[in-house]
TIMI-132365 format. One record per residue (C-alpha): chain; x, y, z. Coordinates in nm, 2 decimals. Layout:
% residues N
<rec A, <X, Y, Z>> ...
***
This chain:
% residues 209
<rec A, <11.97, 7.58, 8.60>> <rec A, <12.00, 7.52, 8.23>> <rec A, <11.99, 7.80, 7.98>> <rec A, <11.64, 7.70, 7.89>> <rec A, <11.53, 7.72, 8.23>> <rec A, <11.68, 8.06, 8.30>> <rec A, <11.51, 8.20, 7.97>> <rec A, <11.18, 8.06, 8.09>> <rec A, <11.21, 8.20, 8.44>> <rec A, <11.31, 8.55, 8.27>> <rec A, <11.01, 8.53, 8.03>> <rec A, <10.77, 8.46, 8.32>> <rec A, <10.90, 8.76, 8.51>> <rec A, <10.84, 8.96, 8.22>> <rec A, <10.50, 8.80, 8.16>> <rec A, <10.39, 8.90, 8.53>> <rec A, <10.53, 9.25, 8.48>> <rec A, <10.31, 9.30, 8.19>> <rec A, <10.01, 9.13, 8.35>> <rec A, <10.05, 9.35, 8.65>> <rec A, <10.01, 9.65, 8.45>> <rec A, <9.78, 9.54, 8.18>> <rec A, <9.51, 9.37, 8.39>> <rec A, <9.43, 9.73, 8.52>> <rec A, <9.26, 9.81, 8.19>> <rec A, <9.17, 9.45, 8.07>> <rec A, <9.00, 9.14, 8.17>> <rec A, <9.16, 8.83, 8.29>> <rec A, <9.14, 8.59, 8.01>> <rec A, <9.30, 8.46, 7.70>> <rec A, <9.28, 8.77, 7.51>> <rec A, <9.48, 8.94, 7.78>> <rec A, <9.75, 8.65, 7.76>> <rec A, <9.77, 8.72, 7.39>> <rec A, <9.84, 9.13, 7.46>> <rec A, <10.10, 9.02, 7.69>> <rec A, <10.29, 8.81, 7.45>> <rec A, <10.28, 9.10, 7.22>> <rec A, <10.40, 9.33, 7.46>> <rec A, <10.69, 9.11, 7.56>> <rec A, <10.78, 9.03, 7.19>> <rec A, <10.69, 8.66, 7.27>> <rec A, <10.60, 8.43, 6.99>> <rec A, <10.20, 8.37, 6.95>> <rec A, <10.07, 8.12, 7.21>> <rec A, <10.42, 8.11, 7.42>> <rec A, <10.23, 8.11, 7.74>> <rec A, <10.12, 7.76, 7.69>> <rec A, <10.49, 7.68, 7.71>> <rec A, <10.56, 7.90, 8.00>> <rec A, <10.26, 7.77, 8.19>> <rec A, <10.16, 7.42, 8.07>> <rec A, <9.92, 7.40, 8.37>> <rec A, <9.70, 7.66, 8.21>> <rec A, <9.54, 7.96, 8.37>> <rec A, <9.55, 7.81, 8.72>> <rec A, <9.91, 7.79, 8.71>> <rec A, <9.94, 8.17, 8.58>> <rec A, <9.70, 8.28, 8.87>> <rec A, <9.91, 8.09, 9.15>> <rec A, <10.25, 8.17, 9.01>> <rec A, <10.13, 8.54, 8.96>> <rec A, <10.07, 8.54, 9.35>> <rec A, <10.44, 8.38, 9.40>> <rec A, <10.58, 8.65, 9.19>> <rec A, <10.41, 8.91, 9.41>> <rec A, <10.55, 8.73, 9.72>> <rec A, <10.89, 8.75, 9.59>> <rec A, <10.86, 9.13, 9.52>> <rec A, <10.75, 9.18, 9.87>> <rec A, <11.06, 9.00, 10.00>> <rec A, <11.28, 9.21, 9.78>> <rec A, <11.11, 9.51, 9.91>> <rec A, <11.15, 9.42, 10.26>> <rec A, <11.51, 9.40, 10.24>> <rec A, <11.53, 9.76, 10.18>> <rec A, <11.34, 9.84, 10.48>> <rec A, <11.45, 9.89, 10.85>> <rec A, <11.56, 9.56, 10.97>> <rec A, <11.56, 9.64, 11.37>> <rec A, <11.19, 9.63, 11.40>> <rec A, <10.96, 9.44, 11.64>> <rec A, <10.79, 9.14, 11.53>> <rec A, <10.45, 9.33, 11.49>> <rec A, <10.62, 9.63, 11.30>> <rec A, <10.76, 9.38, 11.06>> <rec A, <10.45, 9.19, 11.00>> <rec A, <10.27, 9.53, 10.94>> <rec A, <10.53, 9.64, 10.70>> <rec A, <10.49, 9.30, 10.49>> <rec A, <10.12, 9.33, 10.48>> <rec A, <10.13, 9.69, 10.37>> <rec A, <10.37, 9.62, 10.11>> <rec A, <10.22, 9.28, 9.98>> <rec A, <9.87, 9.45, 9.96>> <rec A, <9.95, 9.79, 9.86>> <rec A, <10.28, 9.82, 9.70>> <rec A, <10.31, 9.53, 9.44>> <rec A, <10.04, 9.56, 9.20>> <rec A, <9.77, 9.81, 9.11>> <rec A, <9.42, 9.78, 9.30>> <rec A, <9.26, 9.66, 8.98>> <rec A, <9.47, 9.36, 8.97>> <rec A, <9.39, 9.26, 9.32>> <rec A, <9.03, 9.31, 9.24>> <rec A, <9.06, 9.07, 8.96>> <rec A, <9.26, 8.81, 9.16>> <rec A, <8.99, 8.84, 9.43>> <rec A, <8.72, 8.77, 9.19>> <rec A, <8.91, 8.46, 9.03>> <rec A, <8.96, 8.30, 9.37>> <rec A, <8.59, 8.31, 9.45>> <rec A, <8.54, 8.09, 9.14>> <rec A, <8.47, 7.70, 9.26>> <rec A, <8.76, 7.57, 9.03>> <rec A, <9.01, 7.84, 9.21>> <rec A, <8.91, 7.84, 9.57>> <rec A, <9.17, 7.59, 9.68>> <rec A, <9.42, 7.77, 9.48>> <rec A, <9.33, 8.10, 9.65>> <rec A, <9.35, 7.93, 10.00>> <rec A, <9.70, 7.78, 9.90>> <rec A, <9.83, 8.13, 9.78>> <rec A, <9.72, 8.32, 10.08>> <rec A, <9.85, 8.06, 10.31>> <rec A, <10.19, 8.08, 10.13>> <rec A, <10.19, 8.46, 10.18>> <rec A, <10.11, 8.44, 10.55>> <rec A, <10.39, 8.18, 10.59>> <rec A, <10.63, 8.40, 10.42>> <rec A, <10.55, 8.70, 10.62>> <rec A, <10.58, 8.51, 10.96>> <rec A, <10.92, 8.35, 10.85>> <rec A, <11.03, 8.71, 10.75>> <rec A, <10.92, 8.84, 11.10>> <rec A, <11.18, 8.56, 11.24>> <rec A, <10.89, 8.30, 11.35>> <rec A, <11.06, 7.94, 11.39>> <rec A, <10.78, 7.77, 11.56>> <rec A, <10.71, 7.42, 11.46>> <rec A, <10.44, 7.29, 11.71>> <rec A, <10.07, 7.39, 11.72>> <rec A, <10.17, 7.77, 11.73>> <rec A, <10.29, 7.75, 11.37>> <rec A, <9.93, 7.69, 11.25>> <rec A, <9.76, 7.92, 11.50>> <rec A, <9.98, 8.20, 11.40>> <rec A, <9.92, 8.15, 11.02>> <rec A, <9.56, 8.11, 11.05>> <rec A, <9.53, 8.45, 11.26>> <rec A, <9.73, 8.63, 11.01>> <rec A, <9.53, 8.47, 10.72>> <rec A, <9.23, 8.65, 10.87>> <rec A, <9.40, 8.98, 10.89>> <rec A, <9.55, 8.93, 10.55>> <rec A, <9.22, 8.86, 10.36>> <rec A, <9.03, 9.12, 10.55>> <rec A, <9.30, 9.39, 10.48>> <rec A, <9.29, 9.30, 10.10>> <rec A, <8.93, 9.35, 10.09>> <rec A, <8.95, 9.69, 10.29>> <rec A, <9.21, 9.81, 10.06>> <rec A, <8.96, 9.78, 9.75>> <rec A, <8.74, 10.03, 9.90>> <rec A, <8.99, 10.27, 10.05>> <rec A, <9.04, 10.60, 9.87>> <rec A, <9.23, 10.78, 10.16>> <rec A, <9.55, 10.94, 10.07>> <rec A, <9.83, 10.70, 10.06>> <rec A, <9.58, 10.44, 10.19>> <rec A, <9.63, 10.55, 10.54>> <rec A, <9.30, 10.39, 10.63>> <rec A, <9.44, 10.05, 10.50>> <rec A, <9.75, 10.09, 10.70>> <rec A, <9.53, 10.17, 11.02>> <rec A, <9.30, 9.89, 10.95>> <rec A, <9.63, 9.65, 10.93>> <rec A, <9.76, 9.79, 11.24>> <rec A, <9.43, 9.75, 11.43>> <rec A, <9.37, 9.39, 11.31>> <rec A, <9.71, 9.30, 11.41>> <rec A, <9.67, 9.44, 11.76>> <rec A, <9.34, 9.24, 11.79>> <rec A, <9.50, 8.91, 11.70>> <rec A, <9.79, 8.99, 11.95>> <rec A, <9.54, 9.04, 12.22>> <rec A, <9.39, 8.71, 12.14>> <rec A, <9.72, 8.54, 12.14>> <rec A, <9.81, 8.68, 12.48>> <rec A, <9.45, 8.60, 12.62>> <rec A, <9.53, 8.25, 12.50>> <rec A, <9.86, 8.22, 12.65>> <rec A, <9.71, 8.30, 12.99>> <rec A, <9.46, 8.02, 12.98>> <rec A, <9.58, 7.71, 13.15>> <rec A, <9.43, 7.39, 13.01>> <rec A, <9.34, 7.11, 13.24>> <rec A, <9.58, 6.80, 13.24>> <rec A, <9.44, 6.45, 13.19>> <rec A, <9.48, 6.40, 13.58>> <rec A, <9.26, 6.70, 13.66>> <rec A, <8.96, 6.54, 13.45>> <rec A, <8.75, 6.33, 13.69>> <rec A, <8.65, 6.07, 13.45>> <rec A, <8.99, 6.04, 13.30>> <rec A, <9.14, 6.01, 13.64>> <rec A, <8.89, 5.72, 13.74>> <rec A, <9.02, 5.54, 13.44>> <rec A, <9.38, 5.58, 13.51>> 
***
C-alpha cells in the first residue's frame, strides 16, 4: 500500500467514525459531509477525493466499515461457541454495538430510495456472508445461498425490531434474534429430512429414459 493509499484509508476511517457520531443529530446530506470535514480537519470538499463515487460510495463503504468493526469486536469474544451462538453474537454486535440507533434509522431510510435499493441488498448480503464465514461455514453448494438467504431475513427483520426496542440493554432485540435464528434452524432441519425424488422416480421422465 502506497503512502497516499494509506493516508486515504486512515482518512476514510476517521470520516466514518465522525459520521457514526454526527448522524445521530444531523440529516444525511452534503452538509453533514462538510461538518465531518471540519471535525476531521480535512480540506474543504475533501470527501470528493476520498469518495469519487459520491454518496452511494459513502453509504456502501460505511456499511463495510461497520462490518470490519464487527469482525474486530468478535475477535475479543469467546471463540469456543456453537455456530448458532456465534451467529447470534455477531448479529447483536453488528446491529446494537457499532453505531447509534439513529444512524441505522437513517441508513434504512436511505436504502429504501429507488437509487439505493440494490446497494442496500448488496451491503446486507455482504454482512450475512461475513457472519456465516465467521461462524465457520465453508459451504460452496446450494447450501451457501440458502444459508445466507435465511440469515438475510433474520438480519433485516432484527434491524427493524431494534429501532423500536426500548428495553434495557436491548434485551428484547437479543431475544428476537435468538428466536428468529431458532426458527430458521428448524426450517433447515425440516428441509434436511425431506427426500427429493430422483429423476427415475418421476414416471414421465422414466418413460422418456
